C-alpha positions as CSV (number, residue, x, y, z in Angstrom):
1,M,0.1,5.2,-0.6
2,I,1.7,5.8,2.8
3,N,3.7,2.8,4.0
4,I,4.3,3.2,7.7
5,N,6.0,-0.3,7.8
6,Q,9.2,1.4,6.6
7,L,9.5,3.3,9.9
8,N,11.8,1.6,12.4
9,K,10.1,0.9,15.7
10,E,13.4,1.3,17.6
11,F,13.2,5.0,16.9
12,E,9.6,5.7,17.8
13,S,10.4,7.1,21.2
14,R,11.2,10.9,21.3
15,V,14.2,10.1,23.5
16,R,15.6,7.5,21.1
17,L,15.1,9.9,18.2
18,G,16.9,12.6,20.2
19,I,19.8,10.3,21.1
20,M,20.3,9.2,17.5
21,S,20.0,12.8,16.3
22,V,22.8,13.9,18.7
23,L,25.0,10.9,17.8
24,M,24.6,11.4,14.0
25,V,26.4,14.7,14.2
26,N,28.9,14.0,17.0
27,D,31.5,11.3,17.5
28,W,31.5,10.3,21.2
29,V,29.0,12.1,23.6
30,D,29.2,11.5,27.3
31,F,26.3,10.7,29.6
32,S,26.1,14.1,31.2
33,E,26.3,16.0,28.0
34,M,23.6,13.8,26.4
35,K,21.3,14.1,29.4
36,N,21.7,17.9,29.4
37,L,21.2,18.2,25.6
38,L,18.0,16.2,25.7
39,E,16.8,17.5,29.1
40,I,15.9,14.0,30.4
41,T,16.5,12.1,33.6
42,D,19.3,9.6,34.2
43,G,17.0,6.7,34.2
44,N,15.3,7.7,31.0
45,L,18.7,8.1,29.2
46,A,19.9,4.8,30.6
47,S,16.9,2.8,29.6
48,H,16.7,4.2,26.1
49,S,20.4,3.9,25.5
50,N,20.3,0.3,26.6
51,A,17.6,-0.5,24.1
52,L,19.6,1.2,21.3
53,E,22.7,-0.7,22.4
54,K,20.8,-4.1,22.3
55,A,19.7,-3.2,18.8
56,E,23.4,-2.6,18.0
57,Y,22.6,1.0,16.9
58,I,24.9,2.6,19.4
59,E,28.1,1.7,21.2
60,V,28.5,2.3,24.9
61,K,31.9,2.9,26.4
62,K,32.3,2.8,30.2
63,E,35.6,3.8,31.8
64,F,37.1,5.5,34.8
65,V,38.5,9.0,34.6
66,G,40.5,9.3,37.7
67,K,38.2,7.7,40.3
68,K,34.9,8.8,38.5
69,P,33.0,6.5,36.2
70,K,32.3,7.9,32.7
71,T,29.8,6.6,30.2
72,S,30.0,7.7,26.5
73,Y,28.0,6.8,23.4
74,R,28.5,6.8,19.7
75,V,26.5,5.6,16.8
76,T,27.5,2.3,15.0
77,Q,27.6,1.9,11.3
78,S,24.4,-0.2,11.4
79,G,22.8,2.5,13.6
80,R,23.7,5.2,11.1
81,E,22.3,3.2,8.2
82,A,19.0,2.3,10.1
83,F,18.5,5.9,11.3
84,T,19.1,7.3,7.8
85,E,16.5,4.8,6.4
86,H,14.1,5.9,9.2
87,I,14.5,9.6,8.4
88,N,14.1,8.9,4.7
89,A,10.9,7.0,5.4
90,L,9.6,9.9,7.5
91,E,10.4,12.3,4.7
92,K,8.4,10.1,2.3
93,L,5.5,10.3,4.6
94,I,5.4,14.0,4.6
95,G,6.0,14.1,0.9
96,K,9.4,15.7,0.9
């Protein structure tokens, strides 16, 4: 039996899946680097990162470097656990 209820709705978007995948293998990733890696718009990254931050799956750090604002992201421990569970559920779906 396939149980799709084990999949986490917070990761259904391809952008959120991409953000989490990048953060699972990197410590802090800044806004520009994330945007370039995923080839998405500023607004797309901002809205999906806000959703993941509200779910407490990522941490967002905003600071100034010189006079320029810099936004960086990293995965939280609960985000790491939730994403790992999501990937495990996907692997069960495909019979891996």
